[in-house]
C-alpha positions in Angstrom: 74.5 -144.0 -63.6 73.8 -146.2 -66.7 70.4 -144.8 -67.3 71.7 -141.2 -67.1 71.0 -140.1 -63.7 72.9 -140.3 -60.3 71.5 -139.3 -56.9 74.6 -139.7 -54.5 73.5 -140.6 -51.0 76.6 -139.1 -49.5 76.6 -135.4 -48.7 80.4 -135.0 -48.4 80.7 -133.9 -52.1 83.4 -136.5 -52.8 81.4 -137.6 -55.9 81.2 -134.4 -57.6 84.5 -134.1 -59.4 84.2 -137.7 -60.8 80.5 -137.1 -62.0 81.4 -134.0 -63.7 84.3 -135.6 -65.6 81.7 -138.1 -66.8 79.4 -135.5 -68.3 76.9 -135.2 -65.5 75.4 -131.6 -64.8 74.6 -130.9 -61.1 70.8 -129.9 -60.5 71.7 -129.5 -56.7 74.0 -131.1 -54.3 72.0 -134.4 -54.6 71.0 -134.9 -58.1 73.0 -135.1 -61.3 71.8 -135.6 -64.8 74.0 -136.8 -67.7 74.2 -134.3 -70.5 73.0 -136.9 -72.9 69.6 -137.0 -71.2 68.9 -133.3 -71.3 66.3 -131.9 -73.8 66.7 -128.3 -72.8 68.1 -126.0 -70.3 66.7 -122.6 -69.4 69.2 -120.9 -67.1 67.1 -117.8 -66.5 64.3 -120.0 -65.2 66.7 -122.4 -63.5 65.1 -125.4 -65.1 66.3 -128.4 -67.1 64.0 -130.7 -69.1 65.2 -134.3 -69.3 64.3 -137.0 -71.9 60.8 -138.2 -71.6 62.1 -141.8 -71.8 64.5 -141.3 -68.9 61.7 -139.8 -66.9 59.3 -142.8 -67.6 62.2 -145.2 -66.8 63.0 -143.4 -63.4 59.2 -143.5 -62.5 59.1 -147.2 -63.5 62.4 -148.5 -61.9 63.3 -146.3 -59.0 62.4 -148.0 -55.7 64.4 -146.3 -53.0 62.3 -143.8 -51.0 65.3 -141.4 -50.2 66.1 -141.3 -54.0 62.5 -140.8 -55.2 62.0 -138.1 -52.5 65.3 -136.3 -53.8 63.9 -136.3 -57.3 60.5 -135.2 -56.3 61.8 -132.1 -54.3 63.4 -130.7 -57.5 60.7 -131.8 -60.0 58.2 -129.3 -61.4 54.9 -130.6 -60.5 54.5 -133.9 -62.4 56.5 -133.0 -65.5 59.9 -134.0 -66.8 61.3 -130.6 -65.9 63.5 -130.1 -62.8 64.6 -127.1 -61.0 68.2 -126.2 -60.8 69.6 -124.9 -57.7 70.8 -121.2 -58.3 74.2 -122.0 -56.8 74.9 -124.4 -59.7 73.6 -122.3 -62.7 77.0 -120.9 -63.7 78.7 -124.2 -63.3 76.1 -125.7 -65.7 76.5 -122.6 -68.1 80.2 -123.3 -68.1 79.7 -126.9 -69.1 77.3 -126.6 -71.8 78.9 -123.6 -73.4 
């Protein structure tokens, strides 16, 4: 969480309210990005662009296969753009507005 990303490994949703209070936006049920690490949001295309430095740090420092796989599933090809699950678009809109 200190670098601006959180990938909860529990799927029971118990972390969502606390993450939201700390300024994290949900990309999907598994990946949350801190608002300070977001460069742009396109809710029409359902994509978030993260800070390139955060992306480089993630690629360099993340080691857990399960975490890497969760990130790669929502990454747009090999870019620093991530897909947003449509179910979270309105929640993100409310947070950023």
